[in-house]
C-alpha positions as CSV (number, residue, x, y, z in Angstrom):
1,M,87.4,178.2,96.4
2,I,89.5,179.9,93.7
3,F,89.8,183.2,95.8
4,R,91.0,181.1,98.8
5,K,93.7,179.5,96.7
6,I,94.8,182.9,95.2
7,W,94.9,184.3,98.7
8,S,97.0,181.4,99.9
9,Y,99.5,182.0,97.0
10,L,99.7,185.7,97.8
11,T,100.3,185.2,101.5
12,F,102.8,182.4,100.9
13,Q,100.9,179.8,102.9
14,K,102.2,176.2,102.5
15,Q,100.1,174.2,100.1
16,E,99.4,170.6,100.9
17,G,100.9,168.2,98.4
18,E,104.1,170.3,97.7
19,R,106.6,167.5,97.5
20,N,109.3,168.1,94.9
21,L,111.4,171.0,93.8
22,N,109.6,171.5,90.4
23,T,106.2,171.9,92.1
24,R,107.6,174.4,94.6
25,L,109.3,176.5,91.9
26,M,106.1,176.5,89.8
27,H,104.1,177.7,92.8
28,G,106.7,180.4,93.4
29,M,106.5,181.6,89.8
30,N,102.7,181.7,90.1
31,R,102.9,183.8,93.3
32,V,105.2,186.3,91.6
33,S,103.0,186.5,88.5
34,L,99.8,186.9,90.5
35,L,101.4,189.6,92.6
36,M,102.7,191.5,89.5
37,F,99.2,191.2,87.9
38,A,97.5,192.7,91.1
39,I,100.0,195.6,91.2
40,A,99.4,196.3,87.5
41,L,95.7,196.4,88.1
42,V,96.1,198.8,90.9
43,I,98.3,201.1,88.8
44,I,95.9,201.0,85.9
45,L,92.9,201.8,88.2
46,V,94.8,204.7,89.8
47,R,95.8,206.2,86.5
48,F,92.2,205.8,85.2
49,V,90.7,207.5,88.3
50,F,93.1,210.4,88.5
51,K,93.4,211.2,84.8
């Protein structure tokens, strides 16, 4: 369930119930933060493996 929601955020699929501007902006910020977190994890893992 939670992985499906994260995947829908990362792939920018429309969520049901998005009605007002504040909700859409909040989901947009969540997408950006999740994407930055995933990129940071990949960078940390690459540095750890190739050190």
